[in-house]
C-alpha positions as CSV (number, residue, x, y, z in Angstrom):
1,M,0.0,0.0,0.0
2,G,1.3,3.5,-0.9
3,K,1.7,6.4,1.4
4,I,0.0,9.8,1.1
5,V,2.7,12.4,0.5
6,A,0.5,15.5,0.2
7,K,-3.2,16.3,0.1
8,N,-5.0,18.9,-2.1
9,V,-2.0,19.6,-4.3
10,I,-4.0,19.2,-7.6
11,T,-7.6,19.5,-8.5
12,R,-8.9,16.2,-9.6
13,K,-11.0,15.7,-12.7
14,P,-13.7,13.0,-13.0
15,G,-12.6,10.1,-15.2
16,H,-8.9,10.6,-14.7
17,L,-6.4,8.5,-12.8
18,Y,-3.5,10.2,-10.9
19,Y,-0.2,8.5,-10.0
20,V,3.4,9.3,-9.2
21,D,5.8,8.1,-11.9
22,G,9.4,6.9,-11.4
23,K,10.8,10.4,-11.5
24,G,8.5,11.6,-8.7
25,N,6.1,13.6,-11.0
26,V,2.4,13.5,-10.6
27,C,0.9,12.2,-13.8
28,E,-2.7,12.3,-15.1
29,A,-4.2,9.6,-17.3
30,K,-7.7,9.3,-18.7
31,M,-9.4,6.1,-17.5
32,A,-10.8,3.8,-20.1
33,R,-14.1,3.5,-18.3
34,G,-14.8,6.1,-15.7
35,G,-16.0,9.5,-14.7
36,K,-19.7,8.9,-15.3
37,R,-22.1,8.4,-12.5
38,K,-24.1,5.2,-12.5
39,K,-27.8,5.4,-12.6
40,K,-29.7,3.9,-9.7
41,A,-31.3,0.6,-10.7
42,K,-35.1,0.5,-10.3
43,K,-36.3,-2.1,-7.9
44,P,-39.1,-4.4,-9.2
45,A,-42.6,-3.8,-7.8
46,K,-43.4,-6.0,-4.8
47,R,-46.1,-8.6,-5.5
48,K,-48.9,-9.3,-3.0
49,K,-48.9,-12.8,-1.6
50,K,-52.1,-14.9,-2.1
51,R,-53.4,-16.6,0.9
């Protein structure tokens, strides 16, 4: 697990991945699938039980 070196150094963009490269620079890469909020799935209607 990595260590947190500094907080709030850069402003993060949705759909981007941030990492520290071998030289110690912070790099930004666009994620292949990311940045979009998922829609909430609708729950099926409950059926009444017959007695």
